[in-house]
N, C-alpha and C positions, 0 to 999 in steps of 0.2 A: 210113563208111570202115573197113576192117578195122584192128584194133589193130596188127598187125605192120607195115602200110603207114604208119600214123601215126608209129610209132617210127622208121621208116626216114627219113621226111621231117624229123623233129626232129634226127636225127643229122646229116643233110646240112646243115641250117641252121647247126648248131653248128660243124660242120667248116668251112663257108664263112666264118663270122665269125672264127674263129680264124685262118684263112688270111689274111683281109683285114687283121687286126691285125698279123700277122707281116710282111706286105708293107709296111704303113705304117711300122712301126718300122725296117724295112730301108731304106726310102727316106729316112726322117728321119736315119738314121745316115750316109747318103752326102752329106747337105746340110751346108753350112757353118752354124754356129750363128748368125752374123750374118744370113744369109739367112732363117733361121727366125724370128728376132726381127723383122726388117723385115716379113715376111709377117704376123706377129701384129699388129704396129702398124697395118698397112694394113687388115687385116680389122676391127680395132677402129674405125678411122676410117670404114670402110664402114658398119658397124652404126650408128654415131652419125649419119652422114649419112642413113641410112634412117629412123632415128627422127625426125630433124628434118623429113624429107620428108613423113612421114605425120602430123606435127603440124598441126592445123588452124590457120586464120588467126587465130582469137581467141587461141590460146596464144602465137603468135609476136608478137602485137601488144604484149604486155607489154614485150618486149625492144626492139622497134622504137620504142615510145614514148620510150625512153631514148636509144638509139643514133641514132635519126633526128633527135632534137632536138640532140644533142651533135655529130653529124657525125663520129663515130668508132666503131670497133668496141668491143665490151664489154671485150675483153681489153686494150685500150690506155687504158682510163679509170683515171686515178689516183684512189684512194679516200681522201679526207680525212674523218676522223670525229672527233667530240668527244662525250664522255659527260658527263651531268649527274646529280646526285642525283635519286632518284625524286620528291622533293618539288618539284623544279624544273620538272616537266613543264608546269605552268601558265605559268611564265615563258618557257620555250622556245616554247610556242605563241604567246604574246603577241609575242615577238620575231620569230617567223616571219610572223605576221600583219602586223606593221609593215613587215617587209622586202618582202613581196609587194605590199603597198599602195604602197610607194615605187617598185618596179621593174617589177612585172607585175600590175597590179590585176585583170586578167581571168583570171589563171591559175587552173586548177582541179586539185584533188587527184585522184589515182587510186590504186587499191589493188591488192592481190595476193590471188589465190584459189589454194587448193590445200592439201593436207594437210602437216602438219609445219612450219608457219610459225613456231611458237614456238621452234624449235630452231636457226634459221639467221638470220644477218644478211641484210639486204635485198640486198646485193651478191652474196651466195652464192645467194640465191633467183633472182636474175636469171641467174646463170651456169647454174644447174640448169634454168631455163626455156629457155635457149638450147640447152643440150646434150641435155636429156632430156624437156623439155616437162612437167616436174612442176608448174610454177606457171603461172598464167594471169592475164590482166588481170581485176581484180575491183573490188569496192566498197571504199571507205575504211573502216577501223575507227576508231571514235571512243571517247573516254572522258571522263566528266564530271569536271571538276576545279574546286575552289573558288577564287574570286577575292576572297573576303572572308567575314566571319562569316555572311552571309545571301545570298551571290550565287555563281553558278557559271557556267561556260562549257564548251564542248566542245573537247577537244584531240585531235589526231590520234594514235591509238594505233599504227596501221600504215598508212603511205601515202607517196606520192611526188608531187612537183609539178615541172613544167618551168617554169623562170624564167630570169633572166639575172643576170650579175654586174654590179656597179656600172659596169663599163666596157662593158656591152652584150653580152658574150660569153655563149653559152648555158650553162646550169647546170641540173642536176637535184638537188633536195633530197629526201632520204628520212628519215623519222622512224619510230622504233620507241619506243613508250612503255615504262615500267617493267613488268616481268613479275614480280610478287611471288612466284610459285611457283619462281623459278629461283635463289633464294639469299637470304642474310640482308641484302644491300645491293643491291637491284635498281636499275639505272640506266636512264635514258632516253637514247637515242642519236640524234644527228644525223649523217647521212652526206651528204657533198657530192661530187657527181660532175661533173667538167668535163673538157675536153680536155687541160688542163694543170694541174699541181699549183699553180702560182702563182695561177691563176684561182680554184681551189677555196679556197685559203688566204685570198684577199682576201674571198671571200664569208663564210667562217667568221668573220673578224674583224669584218665589218659586222654579221652576225647577233648575235654576242656583244655588240657595242656597243648594239644595239637591245634585247637582253634586259636589259642593265643599265639602259637608259633607261626601260624599261617595267616594271621589277621591281615586281610587285604586292605583295611583302612589305614594301617600304620604308614606314616609318611605321606598320606594323601591330603588333598584339599576337599573338604566335605561340606555340604550344606544341608541342614535340616529343613524340611518343608512339609507341607500337608498335601495328601492326595485327594482324589475326588470322593473317596469312600468315608463319609462321616468325619472328615478332617483327620484321618489317621496319619501318623508320622512316618516319614521316609527319610532316608539319607541318600543324597545324590552326590556323585563325583563331579568335581569341577576341574577345568583345565587350569593349571597353575600359570598365572600371568608371567610374562617375560618383560620386565621393565628395568631401566637403568636409572641412576640418580639424575641424569639429564632430563628424564621424562617427568620429573616431579619438580614443580616450581613452587617453592615455599620461601618465606622470609629467611634471611641468612641465619644459619645455625640451627634452624628448626629440624630439618631432616637429619642432620648429624646427631642432634640430641636424642631423637627417636631411635636411630640406628644404634647408638651407643648403649641405650637402655635395653633394647629388645634383642638386637642381633649380636653385637659384639660382647655383651655381657654373657651371652650363652656360650661364647667361645672360651670363656674363663670359668666355667662351672666348677671344675675341680679345684681351682685355686680359690674361688669364692667360698666354697664349702670348707676348704682347709683353713680359711681365715675366719670361720664362724659366721659367714654371711648367708642370708637366705637366697634361694633361687627364684621363688615365685615372684612374678612381676605384675603390676597393674598399670595400664596406660590409658589415659583419657584424652581423646582428640575432640575439641569443641570449636564451634564457629558457625557462621550462617550457612544455610543450604547452598550447595554448589561450589564451595571454596576449595574442595579437594580432599576431604577427609577420607572418603572411600577410596579415592585414587591413591592416597598415601598408604592406606592399609594394603591395597593391591601390591604396591611396591614392596612392603614388608614381606608379604607372602612370597614374592619372587625371590627374596633374599633367604628366607627360612626354608631352604629346600629339604633339609633333613628333618623337619618338624611336621607333625600331624596338625592340620588346621581345621577347625570346625566353625562354621559361620552361622549365626542366628540373626534373623531380621523379621520384621513384621509379625504376622500371626504365629510364626514358628518360635517366637520368644517363649511360648508356653512350654516348649520342650527343653527348657534350661536344665532341668535335672538330668535328663538323659544325655544331653550334650556334655555336661560337667563330668558325668561318670565316664564318658568316652575319652575325654582329654586326660583325665587322671590315669586311665588305663594305658593310653598310647603316648605318654610323655617320652621325649620332649614334644610339647604340644602348645597350641595357641587356640584360645576361644575368643572369637570376634563377636561382639554383641553390638549390632548397629542400632542407632536410635534408642539408646538405653533409657532415655527419659520416658519411654512408653511404659516401662515397668518400674522405674526408680524415681518417681516424682516425690518431692519432699512431702512428708506426712502433714505438714502444717497447712497445705493447700486445700485440705478438705477433711471431712470426718471419716471417710472411708480410706482404706489402705489396700493397695494392690498386693495380694498375697505373694506375687512373684518378686516383690521387693525383698521380702524376708528370705525367699528362696535364693535370690541372688547373693544377699549378704552371707547367708549360711554356707552357700556353695563356695564362695571365695574364701571364707574363713576355714571351711572344712578341708580344703586342699592344703596339705602341710607346707611349711616354709621351705622344706628341702625338695619339694616337687618342682620339676622343670616345666612349669605351666605359666603361660603369660595370658592375662586377660587384657584384651584391647577393646575399649569402649568408645563409641562415637555418639555425639549428640549435637543437635542444633540449638538446644535450650539448656545450657549449662546452669542458668539461673534458677531452674526449677528442680534440679537434682537433689536427692536426699543427702543431707550433710553427713549422715553416718557412712555413706559410700565415699564421698569425695574428701572428707576431712579426717578420716580415721587412718592412721598409718597402717600399712600392710594390705590395704585394699587398692588404693590408687597411689602409686609411687611417683608418677609423672603425669602432669596435666599440661597440655600445650594447646594454645589457640591456633587455629588455621584460619587466618583472616582473609578478607578480600584483598586481592593483589594490589600492590602499589604500582607506580608508573614503570619502574624497571621490570617488575615481575610481569606486568601486562605485555610489555614488549617481548619478553622471553616466551610468554605463552603464545603470542601471535606467531613468532618464529617457529615454535614447536609444532603448532597445528598446521603450518604451511610447509613443513619440511619436504613433503612429496609434491609440492606445487611450485611452479615458477612464479615467484613473488617479485613484482616490480614495485619496490618501495624504497626509494632513495633515502627519504627521511620519514621515520615513523612517528615523529613527535606529535603531529596533529591528530592522527587516528588514535594514538595511545591516549592522548589527552581527552579525546571524545569518549573513550571507554572508561573514564574515571567513575568509580563506584560499582563496576560490574564484577561478576564472579568469574572464576576460571571456566565454569561450564558455559557461561554466556559467550566468552571469547571463542570457545570451541564451536558452539552453534552458529556464531557469526560466520566463521570460516566455512562451515559446512553449507550454509545457505548461499554464501557468495559463490562457492564452487558450483552448487546446483544451478545457480543463475547463469554462470559462464559456460556450463555444459551445453546449454541451449544456444548460447551465442557463438560458441567455438566448436561446432559439431565435427569439424574435420581434423582438429588437433588432438594428437594422442595424449599430450601433456598440456593442460590448460595453463593460462597465465592469469594471475590475480593482480590487479592494480589498486592503488589507493582509492581511485574513483569507484571501482566496483565494491570495495569494502565499505566505503562511505555510503553508497547507495543502499546497500543491504542494512547497514546500521540504522540509517534514517527510517527504513521500513520497520525494523524491529522496535525502534523507539517512538514510532508514530502513535498517535492517540488510538488508532484502530488496533494496533498491536500491543497496547499497554499491558494487558493481562498476560499475554505470551511473554513479553519482556520481563515482567516481574517474576513469573514462574521460572524463567531461565536464570534469574539472578541479575537482571539488568538494573541500571539506575532508573530514576524516575523519568517519566516521559518528558521530552524536551518540547517547548512550545514551537509550533510550526513557524517557519521563516518565509518571507515573501520571496518570490522568484526574482 
């Protein structure tokens, strides 16, 4: 085509377009604004209807599985929801399992397919499925959760199930498990859809009752910790230790005083209450590192077999509020706070105050005197503790020092840690005297290293023998100048000057 003719055609098109735009503007100006708005709304509805019309049957089935069961349109369904801590996912699943077993044993879960599921609640996904077809009926997402130290089960991470209320009315339950990537405190959520809010509320109350009834944490030994996702909190099951009084070497009367305050007083709860005495207890164990505070706590846990125990330490101390709520719910319970000085330093030591100090004081005070809850606190630095914690009655009722062992206790520790070894030690006086000033953990490490040394020297023996000479050789190594830092870390005495051969 000749160039001049092409230019003529382009000019004509441009002129026609401009004319059409001008005519459109002129027409719009003659119309009432309300008419234009109505036209826009109707066009939007037409487009939505067109999208719904071209949506295939599988996509629509996600919505009809809900609305068909409930007998009402999606827009008319009241949404009753309840959130739980991420660690409660296992209890939510057990409660739902019990609910379905009671009211609809044959009910089957169904899921949601489609992109962007992690950013929307299930009720929003249903709305988008109905309006835009973005989500379809899919498989259920599951997540493995612990039910004990060595047992697990599968919990619904994203899914719905059609069931009935206790009075027989139709209900749909929807579960979304915790999403660790969405924030520092992810929650799992239960959404209850029914034709009326009253029906949904009744179901929520029944589910919560069953969650409490089947609470897998009750009577367990639990530890709050942080996972790798933004420091989110988790609860882990721990194996309850099995210790006897002979495994705990403390000054005379110390262990008995702790047991009387924590263990045996619990055995008299009814009589204590009848005599107008409070049940809540606070125990503080203090002393240098390595003297046996944690070991003593482990012994208590072995004795409190009927109690729920929650342990907080290190960075997990920030979950004090969640842990306190848990022990209040699962009493009889014990809350162990290790190295409490990390959050309860005396306010006079600096201008700033750790907000967890006030959290701790409020939580202890907030648990009623008639609650069967024991707070067990440990610290290496009792001198820096907030006096409002240690000196106010009702917060700490018993404070006991766990000191470095004396000669008699060091001899008992040596015998304890070598009970599975052939120990040739006619007179322990010298080796015990050489251990003056060390901690219990140092004695244990001394034995371990001596055994390790003798394993190389006695490769053919099934049960090795330790002698005073091997113990002394190991002790000299631990206390040498080269090992001084290791010795101090383990709670040893100051390094001894080298002696001539």
